C-alpha positions in Angstrom: 132.8 48.9 115.7 132.3 51.9 117.9 129.6 54.1 116.2 130.4 58.0 116.8 127.0 59.9 116.2 126.7 63.0 114.4 124.6 65.9 115.7 121.3 64.8 113.8 121.7 61.3 115.1 121.7 62.9 118.8 119.0 64.8 118.2 116.7 62.0 117.3 118.1 60.0 120.3 117.2 62.8 122.5 113.5 62.8 121.2 113.2 58.9 121.6 114.8 59.2 124.9 112.5 62.0 126.2 109.3 59.6 126.1 111.3 56.9 127.8 112.4 59.3 130.5 108.6 60.5 131.2 107.4 56.7 131.3 109.9 55.6 133.7 110.3 58.9 135.8 106.8 60.0 135.9 104.2 57.7 134.5 105.3 54.2 136.1 105.9 55.6 139.5 102.1 56.4 139.6 101.2 53.0 138.7 103.2 50.8 140.6 101.2 49.5 143.7 100.1 46.4 145.2 97.4 44.6 143.1 98.5 45.7 139.6 99.9 43.0 137.2 102.9 43.2 135.5 101.0 42.8 132.0 99.0 45.7 133.2 102.2 47.8 133.3 103.5 46.7 130.1 100.1 47.6 128.4 100.1 51.1 129.8 104.0 51.6 128.8 103.1 50.4 125.4 100.1 52.8 125.2 102.0 55.7 125.9 104.9 54.8 123.7 102.6 54.6 120.6 100.6 57.6 121.7 103.9 59.7 121.1 104.3 57.9 117.6 107.1 55.8 118.7 107.7 51.9 118.3 108.3 49.8 121.4 111.9 48.9 121.1 111.8 45.8 123.1 108.7 44.1 121.6 109.8 41.3 119.5 113.3 42.3 119.9 114.8 38.9 119.5 111.6 37.4 119.9 111.1 39.1 123.4 107.0 39.2 123.6 106.5 42.7 125.7 107.4 46.3 125.5 108.9 46.2 129.1 111.0 43.8 131.0 109.3 43.3 134.3 111.5 41.9 137.0 110.2 41.1 140.2 112.3 40.5 143.5 114.8 37.8 142.6 114.7 38.3 138.7 117.4 40.2 137.9 116.6 41.1 133.9 114.3 40.0 131.3 111.3 39.4 133.2 108.2 38.7 130.9 105.1 40.4 131.9 102.1 38.4 132.8 99.4 38.0 135.2 101.7 38.1 138.2 100.3 40.4 140.8 102.5 42.6 142.9 102.4 42.7 146.4 103.3 44.8 149.2 107.2 44.5 150.0 108.0 43.5 146.4 110.5 45.2 144.1 110.1 45.5 140.7 112.5 46.6 137.7 111.1 47.9 134.6 113.5 48.1 131.6 112.1 49.6 128.4 112.9 51.6 125.4 111.4 53.3 122.3 112.3 53.7 118.7 112.0 56.9 116.8 113.3 57.4 113.3 115.4 54.2 113.3 117.2 55.1 116.8 116.6 53.5 120.1 116.5 54.7 123.7 117.0 52.2 126.6 116.6 52.8 130.3 115.6 51.0 133.6 114.5 51.7 137.1 113.8 49.7 140.2 110.8 50.8 142.1 109.3 49.6 145.6 106.0 48.2 145.8 104.4 49.7 149.0 106.6 49.6 152.2 109.7 47.4 151.5 112.6 46.5 153.7 115.5 48.7 154.6 117.6 46.2 153.0 115.7 46.3 149.9 115.5 50.2 150.0 119.2 50.1 150.3 119.9 47.8 147.4 117.7 50.1 145.1 119.4 53.3 146.2 123.1 51.8 145.7 122.3 50.3 142.4 121.1 53.6 141.3 124.2 55.5 143.2 126.7 53.2 141.1 125.4 54.6 137.8 126.0 58.0 138.9 129.4 57.1 140.3 130.5 55.4 137.0 129.6 58.1 135.0 131.9 60.6 136.9 134.4 58.9 134.4 132.1 59.1 131.2 134.0 62.0 129.8 136.6 62.3 126.9 140.0 61.1 127.9 138.8 58.3 130.3 138.5 54.7 129.4 135.6 52.4 129.4 137.1 50.5 132.6 137.1 53.4 134.4 133.2 53.6 134.5 133.1 49.8 135.1 135.7 50.1 138.0 133.9 52.9 139.8 130.5 51.1 139.5 131.8 47.9 140.9 133.8 49.7 143.6 130.7 51.3 145.0 128.3 48.2 144.8 130.9 46.0 146.6 131.8 48.7 149.1 128.0 48.5 150.2 128.2 45.0 150.6 126.3 44.0 147.4 127.4 42.1 144.2 127.8 43.2 140.4 126.3 40.7 137.9 129.1 40.1 135.5 126.9 37.7 133.0 125.5 40.6 131.5 126.6 44.1 130.4 125.7 47.5 129.2 126.3 48.4 125.8 126.7 51.0 122.8 123.3 52.2 121.4 122.0 54.0 118.3 120.3 52.3 114.9 120.6 49.2 117.0 119.6 48.4 120.8 122.8 46.7 121.3 126.3 48.0 119.6 130.0 48.2 120.5 131.2 48.6 123.1 130.1 46.4 125.8 130.2 48.0 129.0 130.7 45.7 132.1 129.9 46.8 135.5 133.2 45.5 136.9 136.7 45.8 135.8 140.1 47.4 136.1 140.5 51.3 135.7 142.5 52.5 132.9 141.4 49.5 130.7 139.4 49.6 127.4 138.5 51.7 124.8 139.0 55.4 125.3 136.1 57.6 125.5 135.1 60.0 122.5 132.6 62.9 122.1 129.7 61.4 120.2 129.8 58.2 121.7 126.1 56.6 122.9 126.2 54.4 125.8 123.4 52.5 127.9 125.3 52.1 131.1 123.1 49.6 133.3 124.4 48.5 136.7 122.6 45.3 137.7 123.4 44.4 141.4 122.3 41.3 143.7 121.7 41.5 147.1 123.6 38.0 147.5 125.9 36.7 145.3 126.6 37.2 141.8 125.5 34.2 140.1 122.8 34.0 137.6 120.3 31.5 136.1 118.3 31.9 132.9 114.9 30.1 133.3 113.5 27.8 130.9 111.6 30.6 128.8 115.2 31.6 127.8 114.8 35.2 128.9 113.8 35.5 132.9 117.1 35.5 134.5 117.2 35.3 138.3 119.4 35.1 141.3 120.5 31.7 142.3 120.4 32.2 146.0 116.8 33.7 146.0 117.9 37.1 146.9 116.5 40.4 145.5 118.4 42.2 142.6 118.0 45.6 141.3 118.8 47.6 138.1 119.3 51.2 136.9 120.1 52.2 133.6 120.1 55.3 131.4 121.1 56.1 127.8 123.8 58.7 127.7 125.9 60.8 125.3 129.7 61.4 125.7 130.2 65.0 125.2 133.2 67.5 125.3 132.1 68.2 128.9 129.9 66.2 131.5 127.8 63.3 129.9 124.3 64.0 128.9 121.8 61.7 130.3 119.0 61.3 127.9 116.6 59.1 129.5 116.3 61.1 133.1 113.7 63.7 133.6 115.4 66.8 134.5 114.1 68.4 137.8 
């Protein structure tokens, strides 16, 4: 069941999302560099969330042991922070969120570590662009498939692959709510969008094929061909006009 949020619920979600936006768009870019460990990043993010009197949305969610998913290079999603040291030329996706007064925020960015290859730069750029191509259709009257189709079309025309085994989702009092939001599909299909829907739209893009493998820790998900993957996500609200992106710092 898709939950349409009331105004006071949207206001709470906006507050939760402000902290997530600050972390991903201002704080994390300043700490990603060769020599830092993924555990260091996780600790700094958790400290910032708690400093703002919020709860890390990911920690202990389904048993996940950290406040961020830290996914390096060929890790698509759900990388567990630890002693891994970032090196020049790596890319890393940081996925995180908060809980505030019982409501979630959720967002992700992929960052370069020092100087990266032109192909990796393109992968990060196209993944981000595909989100914005998708939300051109995140308006009342369109269908969910219109968003999904636009994401897939942009990714594939740039020579990359959309991950099909994992999808975006509704969000609110639960991290994962209806509807599931694939990053592929046919335009004109799926639920019709309504004002008050809150969605976490998250293109996950592989440089090679679209196949995934979940490792023995039951979290870390990697590309099967060892090529890089990127991830970009925001929590948005469907409004009577343009979509409102909650987890993005406004310039």
